[in-house]
C-alpha positions as protocol buffer text, in pm:
chain_id: "A"
residue {
  index: 1
  type: VAL
  ca { x: 894 y: -1394 z: -356 }
}
residue {
  index: 2
  type: GLN
  ca { x: 968 y: -1045 z: -544 }
}
residue {
  index: 3
  type: LEU
  ca { x: 708 y: -731 z: -437 }
}
residue {
  index: 4
  type: VAL
  ca { x: 754 y: -442 z: -696 }
}
residue {
  index: 5
  type: GLU
  ca { x: 575 y: -105 z: -596 }
}
residue {
  index: 6
  type: SER
  ca { x: 452 y: 172 z: -843 }
}
residue {
  index: 7
  type: GLY
  ca { x: 230 y: 425 z: -849 }
}
residue {
  index: 8
  type: GLY
  ca { x: 377 y: 739 z: -641 }
}
residue {
  index: 9
  type: GLY
  ca { x: 438 y: 1075 z: -705 }
}
residue {
  index: 10
  type: LEU
  ca { x: 448 y: 1431 z: -555 }
}
residue {
  index: 11
  type: VAL
  ca { x: 29 y: 1592 z: -509 }
}
residue {
  index: 12
  type: GLN
  ca { x: -113 y: 1865 z: -324 }
}
residue {
  index: 13
  type: PRO
  ca { x: -371 y: 1729 z: -51 }
}
residue {
  index: 14
  type: GLY
  ca { x: -677 y: 1676 z: -154 }
}
residue {
  index: 15
  type: GLU
  ca { x: -551 y: 1450 z: -466 }
}
residue {
  index: 16
  type: SER
  ca { x: -571 y: 1058 z: -536 }
}
residue {
  index: 17
  type: LEU
  ca { x: -322 y: 841 z: -664 }
}
residue {
  index: 18
  type: ARG
  ca { x: -355 y: 470 z: -688 }
}
residue {
  index: 19
  type: LEU
  ca { x: -34 y: 262 z: -592 }
}
residue {
  index: 20
  type: SER
  ca { x: -7 y: -80 z: -749 }
}
residue {
  index: 21
  type: CYS
  ca { x: 212 y: -388 z: -606 }
}
residue {
  index: 22
  type: ALA
  ca { x: 331 y: -673 z: -818 }
}
residue {
  index: 23
  type: VAL
  ca { x: 405 y: -951 z: -687 }
}
residue {
  index: 24
  type: SER
  ca { x: 615 y: -1231 z: -839 }
}
residue {
  index: 25
  type: GLY
  ca { x: 797 y: -1618 z: -695 }
}
residue {
  index: 26
  type: VAL
  ca { x: 458 y: -1689 z: -543 }
}
residue {
  index: 27
  type: LEU
  ca { x: 209 y: -1950 z: -649 }
}
residue {
  index: 28
  type: PHE
  ca { x: -140 y: -1698 z: -542 }
}
residue {
  index: 29
  type: LEU
  ca { x: -139 y: -1401 z: -318 }
}
residue {
  index: 30
  type: ALA
  ca { x: -182 y: -1469 z: 63 }
}
residue {
  index: 31
  type: ASP
  ca { x: -371 y: -1196 z: 236 }
}
residue {
  index: 32
  type: MET
  ca { x: -198 y: -877 z: 162 }
}
residue {
  index: 33
  type: ALA
  ca { x: -117 y: -557 z: 290 }
}
residue {
  index: 34
  type: TRP
  ca { x: 19 y: -235 z: 288 }
}
residue {
  index: 35
  type: TYR
  ca { x: 288 y: -60 z: 480 }
}
residue {
  index: 36
  type: ARG
  ca { x: 461 y: 276 z: 491 }
}
residue {
  index: 37
  type: GLN
  ca { x: 711 y: 454 z: 637 }
}
residue {
  index: 38
  type: GLY
  ca { x: 733 y: 833 z: 726 }
}
residue {
  index: 39
  type: PRO
  ca { x: 1080 y: 1032 z: 737 }
}
residue {
  index: 40
  type: LYS
  ca { x: 1099 y: 986 z: 1110 }
}
residue {
  index: 41
  type: ASN
  ca { x: 827 y: 709 z: 1238 }
}
residue {
  index: 42
  type: GLN
  ca { x: 872 y: 317 z: 1197 }
}
residue {
  index: 43
  type: ARG
  ca { x: 681 y: 99 z: 925 }
}
residue {
  index: 44
  type: GLU
  ca { x: 297 y: 112 z: 966 }
}
residue {
  index: 45
  type: VAL
  ca { x: 36 y: -140 z: 852 }
}
residue {
  index: 46
  type: LEU
  ca { x: -279 y: 107 z: 669 }
}
residue {
  index: 47
  type: ALA
  ca { x: -485 y: -167 z: 540 }
}
residue {
  index: 48
  type: THR
  ca { x: -505 y: -548 z: 498 }
}
residue {
  index: 49
  type: LEU
  ca { x: -703 y: -767 z: 221 }
}
residue {
  index: 50
  type: ASN
  ca { x: -728 y: -1150 z: 333 }
}
residue {
  index: 51
  type: THR
  ca { x: -808 y: -1400 z: 64 }
}
residue {
  index: 52
  type: ALA
  ca { x: -1187 y: -1400 z: 159 }
}
residue {
  index: 53
  type: GLY
  ca { x: -1202 y: -1017 z: 74 }
}
residue {
  index: 54
  type: ILE
  ca { x: -1237 y: -888 z: 425 }
}
residue {
  index: 55
  type: THR
  ca { x: -1065 y: -598 z: 447 }
}
residue {
  index: 56
  type: ASN
  ca { x: -879 y: -369 z: 762 }
}
residue {
  index: 57
  type: TYR
  ca { x: -763 y: -25 z: 761 }
}
residue {
  index: 58
  type: ASP
  ca { x: -553 y: 224 z: 1058 }
}
residue {
  index: 59
  type: ASP
  ca { x: -754 y: 511 z: 1158 }
}
residue {
  index: 60
  type: SER
  ca { x: -553 y: 727 z: 966 }
}
residue {
  index: 61
  type: VAL
  ca { x: -649 y: 546 z: 613 }
}
residue {
  index: 62
  type: LYS
  ca { x: -1019 y: 501 z: 711 }
}
residue {
  index: 63
  type: GLY
  ca { x: -1249 y: 649 z: 500 }
}
residue {
  index: 64
  type: ARG
  ca { x: -975 y: 742 z: 254 }
}
residue {
  index: 65
  type: PHE
  ca { x: -769 y: 420 z: 92 }
}
residue {
  index: 66
  type: ILE
  ca { x: -893 y: 163 z: -50 }
}
residue {
  index: 67
  type: ILE
  ca { x: -751 y: -164 z: -81 }
}
residue {
  index: 68
  type: SER
  ca { x: -798 y: -434 z: -365 }
}
residue {
  index: 69
  type: ARG
  ca { x: -640 y: -705 z: -510 }
}
residue {
  index: 70
  type: ASP
  ca { x: -622 y: -883 z: -869 }
}
residue {
  index: 71
  type: ASP
  ca { x: -544 y: -1263 z: -793 }
}
residue {
  index: 72
  type: ARG
  ca { x: -534 y: -1376 z: -1150 }
}
residue {
  index: 73
  type: LYS
  ca { x: -250 y: -1069 z: -1148 }
}
residue {
  index: 74
  type: LYS
  ca { x: -78 y: -1119 z: -834 }
}
residue {
  index: 75
  type: THR
  ca { x: -101 y: -765 z: -757 }
}
residue {
  index: 76
  type: VAL
  ca { x: -223 y: -580 z: -488 }
}
residue {
  index: 77
  type: TYR
  ca { x: -377 y: -194 z: -538 }
}
residue {
  index: 78
  type: LEU
  ca { x: -438 y: 76 z: -296 }
}
residue {
  index: 79
  type: GLN
  ca { x: -622 y: 346 z: -396 }
}
residue {
  index: 80
  type: MET
  ca { x: -596 y: 728 z: -224 }
}
residue {
  index: 81
  type: ASN
  ca { x: -791 y: 948 z: -216 }
}
residue {
  index: 82
  type: ALA
  ca { x: -790 y: 1272 z: 7 }
}
residue {
  index: 83
  type: LEU
  ca { x: -531 y: 1262 z: 48 }
}
residue {
  index: 84
  type: LYS
  ca { x: -315 y: 1488 z: 375 }
}
residue {
  index: 85
  type: SER
  ca { x: 66 y: 1589 z: 396 }
}
residue {
  index: 86
  type: GLU
  ca { x: 100 y: 1371 z: 648 }
}
residue {
  index: 87
  type: ASP
  ca { x: 57 y: 1062 z: 408 }
}
residue {
  index: 88
  type: THR
  ca { x: 384 y: 1133 z: 304 }
}
residue {
  index: 89
  type: ALA
  ca { x: 553 y: 820 z: 323 }
}
residue {
  index: 90
  type: VAL
  ca { x: 759 y: 548 z: 172 }
}
residue {
  index: 91
  type: TYR
  ca { x: 482 y: 296 z: 86 }
}
residue {
  index: 92
  type: TYR
  ca { x: 517 y: -73 z: 68 }
}
residue {
  index: 93
  type: CYS
  ca { x: 319 y: -428 z: 51 }
}
residue {
  index: 94
  type: ASN
  ca { x: 400 y: -776 z: 177 }
}
residue {
  index: 95
  type: ASN
  ca { x: 171 y: -1042 z: 313 }
}
residue {
  index: 96
  type: ARG
  ca { x: 12 y: -915 z: 555 }
}
residue {
  index: 97
  type: TRP
  ca { x: 257 y: -1112 z: 846 }
}
residue {
  index: 98
  type: GLY
  ca { x: 558 y: -859 z: 646 }
}
residue {
  index: 99
  type: ASP
  ca { x: 798 y: -1154 z: 637 }
}
residue {
  index: 100
  type: TRP
  ca { x: 848 y: -1168 z: 265 }
}
residue {
  index: 101
  type: PRO
  ca { x: 1137 y: -973 z: 125 }
}
residue {
  index: 102
  type: TRP
  ca { x: 1068 y: -600 z: 127 }
}
residue {
  index: 103
  type: GLY
  ca { x: 1052 y: -408 z: -246 }
}
residue {
  index: 104
  type: GLN
  ca { x: 1171 y: -55 z: -315 }
}
residue {
  index: 105
  type: GLY
  ca { x: 839 y: 121 z: -200 }
}
residue {
  index: 106
  type: THR
  ca { x: 680 y: 404 z: -401 }
}
residue {
  index: 107
  type: GLN
  ca { x: 777 y: 734 z: -285 }
}
residue {
  index: 108
  type: VAL
  ca { x: 411 y: 961 z: -225 }
}
residue {
  index: 109
  type: THR
  ca { x: 452 y: 1318 z: -106 }
}
residue {
  index: 110
  type: VAL
  ca { x: 193 y: 1579 z: -73 }
}
residue {
  index: 111
  type: PHE
  ca { x: 246 y: 1890 z: -19 }
}
residue {
  index: 112
  type: SER
  ca { x: 95 y: 2237 z: -46 }
}
């Protein structure tokens, strides 16, 4: 399994970014999730999306971030709106259990 995240960047507070995660080496996507790891934090799960289309969000991003998936393209997305400085982190995708090999992540930096 290979996970390739992209779409990160340098933005100001209040702006938006859309992250993508291309998954290869699997026949189909599992229950998927986005995670992030800040400079002093452990990796935390932000959003999950199962194969039935049910989503769950951490309180820190609820109402601002939206997880979605394109099973045909084997790609998972994270639309991030109203970004805050505390969203600065490296963002990763993985399955819901985090047991696929991790990708390199994509850096998101929010600064004013």
